[in-house]
C-alpha positions as CSV (number, residue, x, y, z in Angstrom):
1,A,159.4,-87.9,65.5
2,T,159.7,-84.3,66.5
3,V,156.6,-82.9,68.5
4,P,156.3,-79.2,69.0
5,V,156.4,-77.9,72.9
6,L,155.5,-74.6,74.3
7,S,157.9,-74.0,76.2
8,A,158.3,-70.7,79.1
9,A,162.0,-69.0,78.5
10,P,162.6,-67.6,82.4
11,C,162.7,-63.8,81.8
12,P,163.5,-61.6,84.6
13,L,161.3,-58.3,82.8
14,P,157.9,-58.1,83.0
15,L,156.2,-59.6,79.7
16,P,154.4,-57.2,78.0
17,A,150.8,-57.9,76.8
18,G,150.1,-60.3,74.3
19,W,153.3,-61.9,74.5
20,L,153.4,-65.3,73.5
21,P,156.2,-68.1,74.5
22,A,158.8,-69.0,71.4
23,L,158.6,-72.5,70.2
24,R,161.1,-75.0,71.3
25,L,161.4,-78.0,69.1
26,V,162.1,-81.2,71.2
27,R,163.5,-84.4,69.9
28,R,162.1,-87.6,71.5
29,G,164.1,-91.0,70.2
30,S,162.4,-94.2,69.9
31,K,163.9,-97.3,69.5
32,A,164.0,-98.5,65.9
33,V,162.4,-101.7,65.2
34,T,165.8,-104.1,63.6
35,R,163.4,-107.5,64.4
36,H,161.0,-108.4,61.7
37,W,159.5,-112.4,60.7
38,K,161.9,-113.3,58.2
39,A,160.5,-116.7,56.4
40,M,162.5,-120.3,57.5
41,H,165.4,-121.2,55.3
42,F,164.1,-125.0,53.7
43,Q,166.7,-126.6,54.8
44,R,165.6,-126.1,58.2
45,Q,162.0,-126.5,57.5
46,K,163.4,-129.7,55.9
47,L,165.3,-131.1,59.0
48,M,162.3,-129.8,61.5
49,A,159.8,-131.9,59.6
50,V,162.4,-135.1,59.8
51,T,163.3,-134.5,63.4
52,E,159.6,-134.3,64.1
53,Y,158.2,-136.9,66.8
54,L,155.9,-139.0,65.8
55,A,154.3,-141.4,68.6
56,P,154.2,-144.7,68.0
57,R,151.0,-146.7,66.8
58,P,149.6,-149.2,69.3
59,A,150.2,-153.2,68.2
60,V,146.0,-153.3,68.8
61,P,143.4,-151.0,67.4
62,P,141.3,-149.2,70.2
63,R,138.4,-150.0,68.1
64,C,139.6,-153.9,68.5
65,L,139.9,-153.8,72.6
66,P,136.8,-154.3,74.7
67,P,135.0,-151.0,75.9
68,G,136.2,-149.9,79.6
69,K,134.0,-149.9,82.6
70,E,132.5,-146.0,83.1
71,T,132.5,-144.8,86.1
72,R,129.2,-143.6,87.1
73,Q,129.5,-140.9,89.8
74,E,126.6,-141.7,92.4
75,D,123.7,-139.3,93.1
76,N,123.9,-137.8,96.2
77,G,120.9,-138.2,98.8
78,Y,118.3,-135.4,97.8
79,V,118.6,-136.6,94.2
80,Q,117.6,-139.9,95.0
81,L,115.0,-139.1,97.3
82,L,113.8,-136.4,94.4
83,R,113.8,-139.2,91.8
84,R,112.4,-141.5,94.4
85,Q,109.0,-139.2,94.7
86,V,108.9,-139.2,91.3
87,E,108.3,-142.7,90.8
88,E,105.6,-143.1,93.8
89,V,103.8,-140.2,91.7
90,F,103.4,-142.0,88.5
91,R,102.8,-145.7,90.7
92,D,100.3,-144.0,92.8
93,N,98.0,-142.1,90.5
94,R,95.8,-142.7,87.5
95,M,96.1,-139.5,85.9
96,I,99.5,-137.8,85.6
97,A,99.1,-134.8,83.3
98,V,102.1,-132.6,81.8
99,C,102.1,-128.9,81.2
100,Q,104.0,-126.2,80.6
101,Y,104.9,-123.3,83.3
102,N,105.1,-119.8,82.3
103,S,105.7,-117.0,84.4
104,M,102.6,-116.4,86.3
105,P,102.1,-114.1,90.1
106,G,101.9,-116.2,93.3
107,E,98.6,-115.4,93.6
108,D,96.9,-117.0,90.8
109,M,99.3,-119.7,91.2
110,V,97.4,-120.4,95.2
111,M,93.8,-119.8,93.5
112,M,94.4,-122.4,90.5
113,R,96.1,-125.1,93.4
114,H,92.9,-124.2,95.2
115,Y,90.5,-125.0,92.9
116,L,92.5,-128.1,91.3
117,R,92.2,-129.7,95.4
118,K,88.5,-129.1,95.2
119,H,89.0,-131.9,93.0
120,N,91.2,-134.1,94.2
121,I,94.2,-132.7,91.7
122,E,97.9,-131.8,93.1
123,V,100.4,-129.8,91.5
124,K,103.7,-131.1,91.4
125,F,106.9,-128.8,90.4
126,V,109.6,-131.2,89.1
127,L,113.1,-130.7,87.6
128,N,113.9,-131.8,84.2
129,E,117.1,-133.2,85.5
130,I,115.4,-135.7,87.7
131,V,112.1,-136.6,85.9
132,R,114.2,-137.5,82.5
133,P,116.3,-140.7,84.2
134,V,113.2,-141.6,85.4
135,L,111.4,-142.2,82.6
136,S,113.9,-143.3,80.5
137,Q,113.8,-146.4,82.6
138,S,110.2,-146.9,82.6
139,K,107.3,-147.8,80.3
140,Y,106.5,-144.3,80.4
141,K,110.0,-143.3,78.3
142,N,107.2,-141.9,75.3
143,L,106.3,-138.9,77.6
144,L,110.3,-137.5,77.7
145,P,109.8,-134.9,74.3
146,L,107.3,-132.8,77.1
147,F,110.1,-132.9,79.5
148,V,112.0,-130.0,77.3
149,A,111.1,-126.8,79.5
150,R,109.8,-125.9,82.5
151,N,107.3,-128.1,83.0
152,I,104.3,-129.2,86.3
153,L,102.5,-132.1,86.9
154,L,98.6,-132.4,87.9
155,V,98.5,-135.5,89.3
156,S,95.1,-137.2,90.7
157,R,94.3,-140.7,91.7
158,E,91.0,-140.5,89.7
159,A,90.9,-139.7,86.1
160,K,88.9,-136.1,85.9
161,A,90.3,-134.5,82.7
162,K,86.8,-132.8,82.6
163,E,87.6,-131.0,85.9
164,M,91.0,-130.0,84.8
165,L,90.4,-128.8,81.1
166,R,87.6,-126.5,83.2
167,V,90.3,-124.8,85.4
168,L,93.2,-124.3,83.1
169,K,90.6,-122.7,80.8
170,G,91.0,-120.0,83.0
171,V,94.8,-119.8,83.5
172,P,96.7,-119.1,80.1
173,Q,100.3,-119.6,81.8
174,I,99.5,-123.1,81.7
175,N,99.8,-125.0,78.6
176,L,98.3,-128.7,78.8
177,L,101.3,-130.9,76.8
178,G,100.2,-134.4,77.0
179,A,99.1,-136.8,80.0
180,C,98.9,-140.4,80.9
181,I,95.4,-141.9,82.0
182,D,95.1,-145.0,82.7
183,D,98.7,-146.3,81.8
184,T,97.7,-145.1,78.0
185,I,99.4,-142.1,76.6
186,L,97.5,-139.0,75.0
187,S,97.9,-135.9,73.4
188,R,96.4,-132.7,74.2
189,Q,93.3,-133.2,71.7
190,G,93.2,-137.1,73.3
191,V,92.6,-135.5,76.5
192,E,90.1,-133.7,75.5
193,N,87.9,-136.4,73.6
194,F,88.4,-138.4,76.9
195,A,87.0,-135.6,78.8
196,K,84.0,-135.5,76.6
197,L,83.1,-139.4,77.4
198,P,80.4,-140.2,79.9
199,S,81.6,-141.3,83.5
200,M,82.2,-145.3,84.3
201,E,79.0,-146.0,85.4
202,V,77.1,-144.1,82.7
203,A,78.6,-146.5,80.2
204,Q,78.2,-149.7,82.3
205,G,74.8,-149.1,82.2
206,Q,74.8,-148.1,78.9
207,A,76.4,-151.3,78.0
208,V,74.6,-153.5,80.2
209,G,71.2,-152.1,78.3
210,A,72.6,-152.7,74.4
211,L,73.5,-156.3,75.5
212,A,69.8,-157.2,77.4
213,L,68.0,-155.4,74.3
214,L,69.6,-158.1,71.6
215,P,68.3,-161.3,74.3
216,S,65.1,-159.8,74.9
217,Q,64.4,-159.0,71.2
218,M,65.7,-163.0,70.1
219,S,63.6,-164.0,73.2
220,S,60.5,-162.1,71.6
221,L,60.7,-163.6,68.4
222,L,60.9,-167.3,69.5
223,Q,57.9,-167.0,71.8
224,R,55.9,-165.5,69.2
225,G,55.2,-168.6,67.1
226,S,54.5,-170.8,69.9
227,A,51.8,-168.0,71.6
228,H,50.2,-167.4,68.3
229,L,50.3,-171.6,67.7
230,T,48.0,-171.5,71.3
231,A,46.0,-169.2,70.4
232,L,44.7,-170.9,67.3
233,L,44.2,-174.0,69.2
234,D,42.4,-172.5,71.8
235,Q,39.9,-170.5,69.1
236,H,39.5,-174.2,67.7
237,I,38.7,-176.1,70.7
238,R,36.0,-173.2,72.2
239,R,34.5,-173.8,68.6
240,L,34.3,-177.6,69.0
241,R,32.8,-177.3,72.6
242,D,30.2,-174.5,71.1
243,G,29.5,-176.8,68.5
244,E,28.6,-179.9,70.5
245,T,26.2,-177.4,73.1
246,G,24.6,-175.5,69.9
247,S,25.2,-172.0,71.4
248,P,26.7,-169.7,69.0
249,A,30.5,-169.5,68.8
250,E,31.8,-166.5,70.5
251,P,33.9,-164.2,68.7
252,A,37.4,-165.2,67.8
253,P,39.9,-162.6,69.8
254,A,42.0,-160.1,67.5
255,Q,45.0,-161.5,66.3
256,S,47.9,-158.9,65.4
257,S,48.9,-158.4,62.0
258,G,52.9,-159.1,63.4
259,A,51.2,-163.0,64.6
260,Q,49.8,-163.2,61.3
């Protein structure tokens, strides 16, 4: 290829105004490409196919061999400590709520933890890599689908679902996914229904009142006949005494319609 190059020829005379240098054509040589891709001859292809190395087949198929022992990598001490803490959390608390944690200012987090601590509810930050192996080998394995993102645990030794929902209502960055209360796994709707239930003392009082009402009604029904019979006999004896003495009989006491 030829490339025009501007070059100024040496001239001893002064250059007139408006003079342009002469054009010089410089040929730059390039190496010719002489090697192009060419298909392999069919006889050589046959030779390469015949001489291709084939690995010998095993005498026993791999599926018939016993499975080899997997070498389990031992966890370091820090990971074991974190997993032990997670086991203690699930063992020592009656209420474990799983929440999705979104980024929020540190001041809001401090205020939320302060309000929860008033009701003896603690906030635990856990990693999915730590909590998932622990849950997979425990009775809480049904909680595994909840640990898919960044989560926190709200734990308490008492079942204070109503207080927890009241605090979380003012923190939109924390979303309740589910909870385990008294070894019972509940969804978000289940936790809200549980919070509407009365306290244990009130429920026990209502149960005792309902159980005591039936025996009292049964006792009153059984005693009504004998009481009515006793009243009739007393009235009859009074009339007989009045007939013997000749005094006017006293008016009989009014009987209730229910005793009739």
